SEMARSE-537311 format. One record per residue: x negated, y negated, z of N, C-alpha, C, O in turn. Coordinates in steps of 0.001 Angstrom, whole numbers, always signed. Each point is the difference from the previous one (the first is absolute). Last residue first. Example, Ala and Ser with C-alpha at 12.3 -4.5 7.8 and 13.67 -1.06 7.14 Angstrom:
# SEMARSE-537311
<gutor <-12850; +2250; +7080>; <-820; -1190; +60>; <+770; -1090; +730>; <-509; -1108; +169>> <gutor <+219; +6828; -239>; <+890; -1190; +0>; <-900; -1200; +0>; <-1036; +19; +665>> 
//
This chain:
# SEMARSE-537311
<gutor <+417; -6986; +18238>; <-296; -1183; -863>; <-1253; -787; +44>; <-152; -961; -753>> <gutor <+4579; +4739; +1011>; <-904; -540; +1071>; <-1165; -475; -1335>; <-39; +290; -1196>> <gutor <+5984; +592; +2969>; <-1632; -783; -970>; <-1086; +348; +17>; <-292; -299; +1158>> <gutor <+4169; +2379; +765>; <-102; -973; +849>; <-1400; -431; -817>; <-1144; -28; +453>> <gutor <+6180; +1144; -2486>; <-1184; +521; +151>; <-497; -629; +912>; <+661; -958; +400>> <gutor <+2805; -225; -2589>; <+660; +1592; +652>; <-1490; +418; +642>; <-95; +1047; +640>> <gutor <+178; -4901; -3793>; <+1007; -673; +1443>; <-60; +1137; +1100>; <+99; -203; +1210>> <gutor <-1239; +786; -5837>; <-1435; -221; +636>; <+501; -220; +2114>; <-444; +256; +1119>> <gutor <+4056; +2025; -5469>; <-1569; -1391; +436>; <-373; -58; +870>; <+680; +576; +849>> <gutor <+1925; +3649; -3635>; <-488; -223; +981>; <-702; -1443; +690>; <-1024; +109; +675>> <gutor <+4053; +3071; -4951>; <-1216; -606; +633>; <+372; -1119; +599>; <+795; -879; -334>> <gutor <+691; +5557; -1868>; <-75; -413; +987>; <-84; -1216; +135>; <+964; -115; +757>> <gutor <-992; +4262; -3638>; <+1679; +217; +865>; <+156; -930; +723>; <+1030; -33; +674>> <gutor <-3651; +939; -5216>; <-358; -478; +824>; <+1477; -303; +1397>; <+1002; -711; -70>> <gutor <-1443; +4771; -3436>; <-253; -921; +70>; <-78; -989; +993>; <+368; +531; +1048>> <gutor <-1818; +4139; -2697>; <-573; -1088; -99>; <+647; -1375; -651>; <-388; -656; -967>> <gutor <+922; +3960; +4792>; <+161; +985; -2225>; <+96; -1513; +122>; <+671; -697; +762>> <gutor <-1426; -1447; +2870>; <-259; +1339; +114>; <+813; -13; -748>; <+816; -915; -116>> <gutor <-4035; -3255; +1877>; <+1241; +432; -910>; <-83; +1934; +284>; <-937; +667; +437>> <gutor <+389; -6223; +2175>; <+222; +1546; +254>; <+130; +553; -1645>; <+883; -496; -700>> <gutor <-3116; -4569; +1657>; <+763; +599; -862>; <-538; +1882; -157>; <-862; +619; -622>> <gutor <-330; -5541; +3572>; <-507; +1424; +137>; <+1655; +725; -765>; <+1041; +157; +638>> <gutor <-4086; -5497; +106>; <+1329; +1102; +6>; <-35; +794; -409>; <-707; -35; -1007>> <gutor <-2739; -2863; +2539>; <+1150; -884; +539>; <+1405; +762; -515>; <+1129; -250; +421>> <gutor <-5807; +3486; +1851>; <+571; -1039; -910>; <+1002; -288; -58>; <+848; +622; +641>> <gutor <-3442; +1236; +2890>; <-1197; -748; -1736>; <+818; -691; -841>; <-253; -1038; -610>> <gutor <+1850; +5117; +3276>; <+315; -2260; +1712>; <-1546; -479; -1642>; <-858; -863; +183>> <gutor <+1060; +5387; -977>; <+1123; -959; -354>; <+234; -783; +576>; <+889; -793; -312>> <gutor <-4375; +3939; +987>; <+171; -926; -990>; <+858; -458; -618>; <-123; -403; -1156>> <gutor <+379; +4139; +3672>; <-890; -181; +871>; <+176; -940; -660>; <+1192; -223; +206>> <gutor <+632; +3291; -2370>; <+1042; -1461; +929>; <-870; -576; +704>; <+544; -951; +563>> <gutor <-1317; +3456; -4968>; <-933; -545; +753>; <+1129; -854; +598>; <+474; -1053; -425>> <gutor <+242; +3465; -4068>; <+217; +493; +1333>; <-273; -939; +916>; <+1046; -649; +24>> <gutor <-982; -1769; -4760>; <-1151; +615; +1427>; <+1006; +897; +284>; <+1056; -388; -499>> <gutor <-2273; -4249; -3176>; <+765; +2322; -328>; <-1020; +512; +2145>; <-1076; +22; +597>> <gutor <+1533; -5881; -1815>; <-837; +809; +225>; <+1485; +1610; +2>; <+1092; +219; +523>> <gutor <-2600; -4576; -2966>; <+1214; +144; +72>; <-470; +1465; +465>; <-414; +819; -819>> <gutor <-847; -7529; +341>; <-305; +2182; +441>; <+800; +1288; -98>; <+1120; -323; +395>> <gutor <-1417; -5079; -2451>; <+756; +630; +273>; <-873; +1088; +291>; <-592; +629; -877>> <gutor <-1027; -6153; +150>; <-395; +1411; -731>; <+1378; +830; +954>; <+460; -754; +858>> <gutor <-1141; -3598; -713>; <+72; -36; -1129>; <+146; +1225; -435>; <+444; +344; -1095>> <gutor <-1083; -1842; +5729>; <+924; -446; -363>; <+689; +240; -1715>; <+1173; -204; -312>> <gutor <-4249; +3197; +2963>; <-327; -1705; -234>; <+2465; +391; -260>; <+974; +751; -37>> <gutor <-5090; +3727; +1679>; <+1107; -686; -145>; <+175; -963; +23>; <-367; -376; +1113>> <gutor <-3579; +2374; +208>; <-197; +255; -1749>; <+1863; -1157; -359>; <+137; -918; -808>> <gutor <-3323; +1715; +5223>; <-378; -919; -1301>; <+1028; -80; -1312>; <-4; -787; -947>> <gutor <+2050; +2033; +4940>; <-470; -1406; +675>; <-1000; -25; -1317>; <+114; -1059; -616>> <gutor <+2151; +5002; +315>; <+451; -1262; +1048>; <-142; -700; +32>; <+977; -718; +214>> <gutor <-3048; +4415; -2244>; <+930; -546; -510>; <+1138; -1034; +208>; <+854; -476; -749>> <gutor <-4701; +2073; +4137>; <+276; -632; -1457>; <+469; -187; -701>; <-189; -1166; -348>> <gutor <+1399; +3254; +4031>; <+474; -1300; +287>; <-1290; -1094; -1124>; <+36; -1221; -150>> <gutor <+850; +6639; -743>; <+1553; -1443; +41>; <+620; -1654; +655>; <+998; -719; -64>> <gutor <-5483; +3737; +138>; <+238; -108; -1685>; <+1274; -478; +360>; <+266; -1167; -288>> <gutor <-1033; +2057; +4543>; <-1311; -1046; -696>; <+491; +709; -1506>; <+509; +1034; +433>> <gutor <+1253; +1750; +1800>; <+1401; -1176; +467>; <-1005; -1220; -432>; <+599; -1030; -310>> <gutor <-2199; +5333; -690>; <+920; -157; -279>; <+679; -1590; -83>; <+572; -671; -859>> <gutor <-3909; +2708; +3504>; <-639; -957; -1182>; <+1522; -411; -1210>; <+131; -1010; -691>> <gutor <+405; +3539; +5159>; <-716; -1827; -531>; <-285; -262; -535>; <-152; -1217; -101>> <gutor <+1837; +5268; +182>; <+1145; -889; +88>; <-403; -1328; -15>; <+509; -1001; -503>> <gutor <-3040; +4373; -2574>; <+1031; +292; +803>; <+124; -1579; +1340>; <-635; -1034; -203>> <gutor <+994; +2561; -5883>; <-836; -32; +1586>; <+208; -215; +1438>; <+1167; -207; +330>> <gutor <+700; +1843; -5019>; <-1142; +57; +436>; <-595; -657; +852>; <-1138; +310; +353>> <gutor <+5321; -1334; -1452>; <+354; +1211; -182>; <-1448; +518; +331>; <+143; +811; +915>> <gutor <+586; -5422; -2125>; <-369; +253; +1848>; <-123; +1446; +92>; <-832; +391; +819>> <gutor <+2480; -2848; -5136>; <-1318; -279; +529>; <-22; +547; +938>; <-1212; +152; -154>> <gutor <+4512; +932; -2621>; <+361; +468; +758>; <-2148; -408; +418>; <-873; +862; +96>> <gutor <+2332; -2920; -3800>; <-11; +1193; -82>; <-393; +494; +1675>; <-1210; +23; +225>> <gutor <+2011; -5018; -2668>; <-918; +288; +886>; <+906; +1876; +714>; <+767; +28; +963>> <gutor <-868; -5256; -5102>; <+853; +1464; +985>; <-924; +806; +832>; <-1181; -303; -175>> <gutor <+1336; -5646; -1572>; <-557; +1191; +193>; <+553; +1752; +646>; <+361; +260; +1148>> <gutor <-175; -5218; -4329>; <+831; +1230; +500>; <-1531; +920; +443>; <-969; +484; -586>> <gutor <+55; -4190; -1260>; <+470; -742; +1208>; <+1404; +921; +141>; <+1073; -437; +416>> <gutor <-6502; +788; -2201>; <+1509; +299; +181>; <+1087; -709; +1282>; <-84; -249; +1202>> <gutor <-5326; -639; -2751>; <+520; -873; +571>; <+1477; +684; +254>; <+662; -610; +840>> <gutor <-4332; +3555; -2374>; <+634; -1143; -628>; <+558; -674; +324>; <+709; -176; -991>> <gutor <-2739; +2708; +4044>; <-835; -469; -528>; <+144; -1149; -1098>; <-603; -1066; -128>> <gutor <+2835; +4158; +3133>; <+320; -1202; -241>; <-482; -533; -602>; <+582; -1017; -378>> <gutor <-745; +5599; +1427>; <+1346; -454; -550>; <-220; -781; -218>; <+360; -109; -1172>> <gutor <-3931; +996; +2947>; <+265; +639; -1558>; <+1059; -496; -450>; <+92; -562; -1091>> <gutor <-757; +306; +5589>; <-934; -1694; -629>; <-52; +768; -1913>; <-343; -623; -1005>> <gutor <+2435; +3510; +4041>; <+983; -900; +505>; <-1334; -1287; -1335>; <+295; -771; -913>> <gutor <-2146; +4780; +1578>; <+402; -129; -761>; <+1775; -1380; -166>; <+698; -301; -968>> <gutor <-5294; +796; +4412>; <+82; +9; -1509>; <+1127; -138; -1397>; <-97; -740; -979>> <gutor <+1393; +1661; +5583>; <-288; -1668; -212>; <-566; -329; -1446>; <+449; -772; -848>> <gutor <-580; +6122; +2466>; <+1768; -1441; -422>; <+181; -1534; -513>; <+679; -564; -857>> <gutor <-4523; +3404; +2877>; <+70; +252; -2127>; <+1841; -671; -274>; <+718; -562; -827>> <gutor <-2180; +195; +5812>; <-1249; -1403; -707>; <+304; +9; -1552>; <-32; -938; -796>> <gutor <+2139; +4051; +3153>; <+868; -1344; +595>; <-968; -503; -422>; <+338; -1161; -232>> <gutor <-1987; +5605; +182>; <+869; -231; -1151>; <+895; -2058; +135>; <+440; -619; -969>> <gutor <-5335; +1148; +1682>; <+408; +287; +700>; <+1199; +599; -318>; <-113; -460; -1136>> <gutor <-4552; +163; -2173>; <+1584; -653; +915>; <+1048; +727; +782>; <+456; +1076; -386>> <gutor <-4354; +727; -2792>; <-1045; -1210; +1015>; <+939; -571; +1306>; <-290; -246; +1171>> <gutor <+2165; +2332; -6079>; <+125; +802; +1690>; <-1848; +112; +1441>; <-574; +752; +788>> <gutor <+1817; -4219; -4679>; <+1232; +306; +370>; <-91; +1087; +1493>; <+281; -81; +1196>> <gutor <-4054; -2765; -2682>; <+890; +653; -1102>; <+200; +193; +1007>; <-671; -166; +1019>> <gutor <-1765; -4056; -18>; <-135; +1619; -539>; <+412; +665; -260>; <-796; +278; -896>> <gutor <+217; -5534; +1349>; <-1315; +683; -1123>; <+480; +2390; +232>; <-462; +963; -612>> <gutor <+2749; -4873; +2318>; <+405; +13; -546>; <-1800; +715; -781>; <-588; +104; -1077>> <gutor <+1860; -700; +6083>; <-255; +1186; -1064>; <+214; +274; -1513>; <+57; +1147; -443>> <gutor <+27; -5137; +3818>; <-695; +167; +464>; <+133; +1702; -809>; <-1138; +446; +138>> <gutor <+4456; -3536; -508>; <-875; -1004; -864>; <-889; +658; +832>; <-394; -971; +646>> <gutor <+4883; +1973; -211>; <-646; +895; -417>; <-2062; -640; -316>; <-916; +662; -488>> <gutor <+5763; -2590; +1691>; <-749; +634; +1286>; <-909; +572; -168>; <-681; +308; +979>> <gutor <+3420; -2140; -4072>; <+1186; +843; +1409>; <-1073; +616; +592>; <+63; +1128; +490>> <gutor <-1793; -5236; -2963>; <+1807; -59; +342>; <+870; +890; +779>; <+963; -213; +738>> <gutor <-4937; +1566; -3155>; <-1474; -904; +978>; <+2102; -486; +596>; <+455; +817; +800>> <gutor <+726; +1326; -4502>; <-936; +1371; +1105>; <-305; -1352; +867>; <+922; -26; +815>> <gutor <+58; -2579; -4514>; <+1149; +1368; +546>; <-294; +237; +1179>; <+298; -698; +969>> <gutor <-4291; -1252; -3663>; <+1061; -944; +1323>; <+1595; +1106; +718>; <+319; +337; +1140>> <gutor <-2952; +1724; -4328>; <-265; -222; +910>; <+88; -1063; +1373>; <-43; +31; +1230>> <gutor <+1805; +969; -5765>; <+605; +747; +1037>; <-1378; -147; +1462>; <+271; +327; +1156>> <gutor <-944; -2840; -4785>; <+1590; -682; +31>; <+289; +1247; +1695>; <+400; -295; +1126>> <gutor <-3947; +373; -3955>; <+33; -755; +1401>; <+1367; -523; +518>; <+482; -732; +865>> <gutor <-1368; +4423; -4587>; <-410; -63; +1359>; <-378; -1233; +1158>; <-406; +129; +1155>> <gutor <+2319; -692; -5545>; <+470; +1223; +668>; <+95; +580; +629>; <+1009; +598; +373>> <gutor <-3962; -3838; -2666>; <+1347; -1042; +415>; <+449; +1034; +598>; <-91; -341; +1179>> <gutor <-3064; +2228; -2892>; <-146; -728; +952>; <+838; -754; +669>; <+66; -222; +1209>> <gutor <+716; +3423; -5182>; <-5; +357; +1306>; <-728; -306; +1779>; <-3; +608; +1071>> <gutor <+3451; -2698; -5014>; <-1524; -501; +450>; <+277; +1271; +1264>; <+754; +76; +970>> <gutor <+3980; +342; -3596>; <-1033; -1235; +1287>; <-948; +933; -334>; <+192; +1196; -219>> <gutor <+3998; +457; -1747>; <-1030; -50; -668>; <-883; -1386; +712>; <-226; -1003; -676>> <gutor <+3048; +4822; +2613>; <+976; -1871; -1312>; <-701; -538; -942>; <+488; -471; -1027>> <gutor <-2309; +4095; +4461>; <+832; +926; -1228>; <+1374; -1339; -1092>; <+795; -54; -938>> <gutor <-4700; -1075; +4280>; <+70; -143; -1016>; <+348; +693; -1093>; <-351; -4; -1180>> <gutor <+2357; -954; +5731>; <-341; -1251; -853>; <-652; +456; -1664>; <+476; -455; -1040>> <gutor <+1272; +4336; +4765>; <+793; -485; -1405>; <-312; -1649; -521>; <+697; -461; -904>> <gutor <-4020; +2367; +3355>; <+482; +859; -1166>; <+883; -448; -258>; <-12; -477; -1135>> <gutor <-2633; -1188; +4783>; <-717; -268; -1160>; <+1143; +463; -1181>; <+37; -688; -1021>> <gutor <-753; +2393; +5235>; <+1337; -595; +389>; <-210; -1039; -1036>; <+767; -933; +242>> <gutor <-4197; +4644; -284>; <+1370; +537; +378>; <+838; -1081; -654>; <+554; +170; -1086>> <gutor <-4813; -988; +1344>; <+516; +302; -1020>; <+1729; +393; +169>; <+1006; -345; -618>> <gutor <-3548; -872; +4738>; <+353; -1653; -478>; <+415; +506; -2132>; <+540; -843; -716>> <gutor <-1003; +3686; +3921>; <+809; -436; +793>; <+520; -1132; -1657>; <+937; -348; -719>> <gutor <-3785; +4830; -783>; <-274; -941; +1500>; <+1757; -1244; -102>; <+825; +42; -912>> <gutor <-1670; +4757; -1932>; <-619; -1159; +74>; <-18; -425; +954>; <-28; +883; +857>> <gutor <+764; +3581; -1661>; <-1162; -1035; -507>; <+466; -1113; -528>; <-155; -270; -1191>> <gutor <+3787; +2594; +2937>; <-1226; +324; +1566>; <-1712; -72; -1262>; <-1041; +473; +454>> <gutor <+6740; -3299; -1212>; <-964; +903; -670>; <-1408; +414; +626>; <-829; -909; +40>> <gutor <+6162; +579; +2328>; <-1546; -1083; -318>; <-819; +627; -232>; <-466; +881; +723>> <gutor <+5356; +285; -84>; <-1147; +173; -822>; <-842; -973; -648>; <-165; -567; -1080>> <gutor <+3366; +1164; +5000>; <-278; -1024; -324>; <-623; +50; -1411>; <-236; -1090; -522>> <gutor <+4452; +3743; +3337>; <-1018; +238; -1202>; <-878; -1553; -347>; <+620; -820; -677>> <gutor <+3269; +140; +2104>; <-173; +726; +570>; <-1632; +615; +35>; <-836; -536; +728>> <gutor <+2383; -4077; -3300>; <+188; +935; +738>; <-822; +1037; +711>; <-1213; -125; +169>> <gutor <+2378; -4936; -2504>; <-615; +659; +1456>; <+841; +1382; +274>; <+993; +143; +713>> <gutor <-1240; -4070; -5104>; <+161; +1462; +537>; <-817; +367; +1241>; <-1216; +196; -2>> <gutor <+3125; -4761; -3074>; <-712; +123; +614>; <-152; +1741; +774>; <+686; -44; +1021>> <gutor <+1444; -3928; -5099>; <+588; +1205; +802>; <-1600; +342; +165>; <-849; -108; -885>> <gutor <+1291; -2628; -2137>; <+794; -1474; +761>; <+166; +1742; +758>; <+1188; +218; -235>> <gutor <-4035; -777; -3708>; <+144; -168; -124>; <+1049; -467; +2186>; <-174; -1048; +624>> <gutor <-80; +5301; -2792>; <-1459; -765; +593>; <-95; -1373; +367>; <-594; -184; +1062>> <gutor <+4980; +1878; -2850>; <-206; +765; +1162>; <-2050; -460; +186>; <-308; -552; +1056>> <gutor <+2056; -1373; -5464>; <+306; -293; +1207>; <+289; +1058; +1795>; <+307; -654; +996>> <gutor <-2337; +2008; -5029>; <-267; -985; +182>; <+770; -750; +1908>; <-226; -55; +1209>> <gutor <+1148; +4223; -2995>; <-547; -130; +904>; <-1010; -1006; +230>; <-790; -11; +944>> <gutor <+5012; -606; -3821>; <-166; +675; +1496>; <-1464; +408; +500>; <-147; -596; +1067>> <gutor <+159; -1225; -5291>; <+717; -1297; +1000>; <+78; +962; +1205>; <-726; -241; +964>> <gutor <-114; +2506; -5149>; <-1651; +45; +752>; <+727; -1447; +1285>; <-754; -288; +929>> <gutor <+4868; +3078; -3764>; <-1405; +381; +161>; <-1097; -562; +1497>; <-117; +412; +1154>> <gutor <+4471; -3053; -969>; <-25; +1358; -1308>; <-2003; -201; +439>; <-809; -745; +554>> <gutor <+4942; -1052; +2777>; <-1339; +213; -91>; <-445; +452; -721>; <-538; +979; +516>> <gutor <+4698; -1595; +1035>; <+368; -887; -1000>; <-2197; -299; +153>; <-565; -1093; -18>> <gutor <+3120; +3406; +3537>; <+321; +917; -1628>; <-758; -710; -1493>; <-201; +536; -1089>> <gutor <-142; -3002; +6034>; <-978; +1204; -522>; <+429; +979; -1417>; <-750; +475; -853>> <gutor <+1812; -5615; +2802>; <+361; +1384; -146>; <-360; +1340; -861>; <+189; +482; -1117>> <gutor <-2066; -5516; +3983>; <-11; +763; -1134>; <+937; +1395; -117>; <-413; +953; +660>> <gutor <-705; -4005; +3273>; <+1582; -433; -891>; <-750; +709; -1727>; <+478; -470; -1032>> <gutor <-2094; +2618; +5406>; <-1073; -1902; -361>; <+818; -292; -1068>; <-747; +1; -978>> <gutor <+2198; +4395; +434>; <-1372; -454; +856>; <-380; -1045; -633>; <-454; -348; -1089>> <gutor <+5506; +3807; +665>; <-1255; -1356; -381>; <-779; -537; +1184>; <+382; -284; +1135>> <gutor <+3535; +3956; -3611>; <-1476; +105; +1464>; <-428; -1093; -777>; <-284; -119; -1192>> <gutor <+5145; +3187; +608>; <-263; -1821; -45>; <-1232; -102; +782>; <+51; +31; +1229>> <gutor <+3327; +4698; -3467>; <-191; -1132; +1740>; <-1095; -714; -1385>; <-160; +196; -1205>> <gutor <+4; +4891; +218>; <+1150; -1094; -143>; <-655; -717; +821>; <-1019; +274; +634>> <gutor <-2569; +3127; -1351>; <+989; +98; -773>; <+1980; -1059; -191>; <+776; +72; -953>> <gutor <-7242; -1230; +2406>; <+1930; +537; +842>; <+1454; +135; -1598>; <+504; -803; -785>> <gutor <-6452; +1126; +1011>; <+1098; -984; -30>; <+1220; +10; +228>; <+618; +102; -1060>> <gutor <-5379; +764; +2681>; <+511; +625; +100>; <+1158; -229; -1466>; <-679; +573; -853>> <gutor <-2992; -2930; +3257>; <-1196; +1121; -469>; <+1408; +1030; -822>; <-382; +875; -777>> <gutor <+1192; -5667; +2913>; <-509; +126; -1913>; <-990; +1700; -208>; <-779; +321; -897>> <gutor <+2462; -2322; +5022>; <-1118; -838; -396>; <-252; +568; -1492>; <-987; -7; -735>> <gutor <+4701; +954; +3184>; <+35; -1342; +304>; <-1141; -844; -823>; <-39; -1155; -424>> <gutor <+1291; +5969; +539>; <-121; -1487; -1313>; <+447; -847; +617>; <+964; -612; -459>> <gutor <-3493; +3970; +3337>; <+185; +20; -1656>; <+651; -1110; -321>; <-622; -1056; -107>> <gutor <+1751; +1187; +4446>; <-1188; -732; -294>; <-362; +315; -1610>; <+84; -929; -804>> <gutor <+3766; +3290; +2146>; <+452; -1202; -480>; <-1717; -691; +265>; <-207; -694; -995>> <gutor <-401; +5495; +1117>; <+829; -829; -1102>; <+257; -1834; +274>; <-569; -855; -680>> <gutor <-881; +3348; +4328>; <-1615; -393; -1087>; <+736; -82; -980>; <-409; -975; -631>> <gutor <+3779; +1146; +3520>; <-1136; -1443; +473>; <-435; +257; -767>; <+67; -882; -856>> <gutor <+3546; +4237; +1785>; <-368; -953; -1311>; <-862; -1535; +137>; <+304; -1111; -433>> <gutor <+1022; +5567; +3117>; <+695; -683; +141>; <+330; -757; -1370>; <+1069; -45; -607>> <gutor <-4498; +3209; +2535>; <+1122; -80; -1012>; <+1275; -210; -607>; <+728; +586; -801>> <gutor <-3470; -338; +5951>; <-345; -23; -1566>; <+822; +552; -958>; <+780; +921; +242>> <gutor <+1250; -4399; +3367>; <-782; +688; +271>; <-543; +630; -1863>; <+300; -469; -1098>> <gutor <-302; -4937; +3039>; <+538; +1367; -537>; <-195; +1525; -104>; <-1129; +312; -380>> <gutor <+667; -6147; -468>; <-422; +302; +1113>; <+1045; +1650; -583>; <+823; +112; -908>> <gutor <-3558; -5231; -866>; <+1396; +1116; -170>; <+39; +1509; +1241>; <-1057; +200; +599>> <gutor <-268; -5964; -324>; <-770; +806; +106>; <+1459; +1256; -289>; <+1130; +21; +488>> <gutor <-3439; -5044; -1485>; <+1860; +204; +571>; <-949; +1820; -214>; <-986; +216; -705>> <gutor <-994; -5689; +1651>; <+128; +2009; +208>; <+777; +316; +150>; <+766; -187; +945>> <gutor <-909; -5215; -2588>; <-17; +1185; +180>; <-1234; +1710; +412>; <-989; +498; -538>> <gutor <+1145; -5087; -2190>; <+350; +379; +1009>; <-708; +316; +1034>; <-1061; -256; +569>> <gutor <+4020; +732; -5423>; <-1579; -564; +888>; <+824; -599; +1161>; <+1160; -300; +283>> <gutor <+1270; +4753; -1190>; <-205; -2351; +14>; <-1266; +261; -381>; <-729; +960; +246>> <gutor <+3813; +3109; -1610>; <-1012; -750; +1276>; <-522; -776; -974>; <-234; -186; -1194>> <gutor <+5123; +3899; +1570>; <-878; -855; -811>; <-1535; -117; +181>; <-535; +1086; +219>> <gutor <+4981; +2557; -1816>; <-1081; -423; +1168>; <-630; -1468; -929>; <-153; -343; -1172>> <gutor <+3645; +5011; -206>; <-256; -1180; +671>; <-773; -952; +725>; <+325; -32; +1187>> <gutor <+502; +5303; -3509>; <-67; -896; +653>; <+49; -1920; -111>; <-498; -509; -1004>> <gutor <+2357; +5039; -943>; <+601; -1346; -277>; <-832; -324; +1303>; <+747; -284; +936>> <gutor <-2246; +4244; -775>; <+1614; +160; -608>; <+367; -1142; -147>; <+1142; +30; +458>> <gutor <-6135; +2569; -1284>; <+993; -1346; +477>; <+683; +374; -436>; <+106; +627; -1054>> <gutor <-1415; +3819; +1296>; <-1076; -784; -3>; <+289; -1432; +837>; <-82; -112; +1223>> <gutor <+2356; +5173; -3131>; <+423; -1509; -217>; <-1409; -605; +960>; <-533; +1038; +390>> <gutor <+286; +3514; -3764>; <-61; -924; +1934>; <-132; -1429; -416>; <-704; -714; -715>> <gutor <+1636; +5975; -2713>; <-385; -2057; -203>; <+23; -216; +2132>; <+473; +691; +902>> <gutor <-526; +3902; -3377>; <-929; -622; +739>; <-628; -1601; +326>; <-998; -640; +331>> <gutor <+4919; +3677; -2573>; <-132; -392; +1336>; <-811; -824; +840>; <+214; -692; +995>> <gutor <+539; -1667; -5637>; <-36; +1488; +877>; <+587; -248; +1520>; <+406; -922; +708>> <gutor <-4356; -1117; -1965>; <+1304; -278; -667>; <+529; +1814; +600>; <-396; +975; +639>> <gutor <-4146; -5064; +1265>; <+824; +1116; +48>; <+859; +72; -1767>; <-190; -835; -884>> <gutor <-100; -3488; +4683>; <-1019; +1559; -1120>; <+246; +865; +258>; <+613; +409; +986>> <gutor <+1872; -5697; -654>; <-509; +1589; +264>; <-919; -176; -853>; <-413; -683; -938>> <gutor <+2263; -4058; +3048>; <-1015; +675; -346>; <+129; +1456; -213>; <-461; +484; +1034>> <gutor <+3447; -5333; -385>; <+4; +1437; -331>; <-1439; +118; -356>; <-560; -817; -731>> <gutor <+2055; -4191; +3538>; <-952; +1101; -438>; <+55; +1450; -553>; <-844; +670; +595>> <gutor <+3783; -4998; +824>; <+688; +1082; -579>; <-1140; +494; -625>; <+127; +314; -1183>> <gutor <-2546; -4533; +2435>; <+1638; +302; -552>; <+473; +1397; -746>; <-162; +289; -1186>> <gutor <-4299; -3604; +3744>; <+222; +1393; -1181>; <+1853; +173; +654>; <+505; +21; +1123>> <gutor <-5012; -3501; -846>; <+1399; -104; +412>; <+10; +1252; -579>; <-853; +356; -813>> <gutor <-3689; -3844; +2749>; <+547; +1767; -675>; <+1670; +94; -36>; <+529; -403; +1036>> <gutor <-2271; -3485; +670>; <-1349; +383; -610>; <+585; +703; -1327>; <+114; -214; -1207>> <gutor <+2848; -3256; +3284>; <-443; +1305; -135>; <-1302; +272; -347>; <-584; -787; -745>> <gutor <+1994; -3844; +3239>; <-199; +457; -452>; <-70; +1454; -499>; <-878; +516; +691>> <gutor <+698; -3904; +2788>; <+600; +1032; +177>; <+412; +581; -2065>; <+1082; +538; -234>> <gutor <-5478; -2709; +2492>; <+689; +1187; +550>; <+1663; +461; -91>; <+394; +1051; +506>> <gutor <-1542; -5627; -2909>; <-1377; +1288; -732>; <+509; +1654; +1089>; <+539; +959; -552>> <gutor <+2149; -4468; +1778>; <+408; +106; -1069>; <-995; +1105; -1004>; <+262; +919; -777>> <gutor <-1892; -2800; +4919>; <+1273; -72; +503>; <+441; +898; -1770>; <-575; +1089; -24>> <gutor <-2663; -4226; +249>; <-624; +1831; +353>; <+1477; +408; +450>; <-271; +1118; -438>> <gutor <+817; -5299; -1220>; <-190; +534; -1118>; <-461; +1750; +586>; <+222; +1081; -546>> <gutor <+830; -4758; +3446>; <+1152; +810; -543>; <-238; +808; -1318>; <+851; +728; -513>> <gutor <-4015; -1362; +4955>; <+366; -636; -991>; <+719; +930; -1192>; <-214; +1135; -424>> <gutor <-838; -361; +5356>; <-298; +940; -647>; <+1040; -1185; -1311>; <+1229; +38; -58>> 
//
């Protein structure tokens, strides 16, 4: 690896410092994040693991700009999210962040090509070009023989691949996956994680996986363990036998 690549890989794609978030007021106030410090590096797959209710999804929502932190600093790809005003935040999110959700949210009335092309069309790309790019990406993900099909005609694993393609179509530098294997059997879940590591991850891109599925921990470069709204421990990949 050359010197430039090393510099790229060591850069933080996400940096959170003392992030605090609460919901409700008075007796109903719930502290979701209690001074979270977290980072995710370009060229790496970082997991956030913890029990239900520990704040994982809240942290994900703040990193992706869906929620704003009450206190603390959040920087994504060198940009402070607090400085993005008005339409700047959704535009930044649309250009730089791809989401892979537990519920695939594919549109049943559209075929695979049309489903994947949606983010490009929303950005103003012409439909023909968007569909052409969608076809190329779906072919790369092994779905060349399913392009005219609708989501309900696919297996769960194939639907997940379409969801990954839709998250990647606009070439985001940050991919955030919320419980990507929760709805999948063990074999399909491992295939999806292989897909993310081998096809999606690159020196210019970071992947954050929020999960409670310990079966997929070996795919991580780093694991941040979360409990009671805090990151309690970060473990490097040398603690695990990595699956490559």
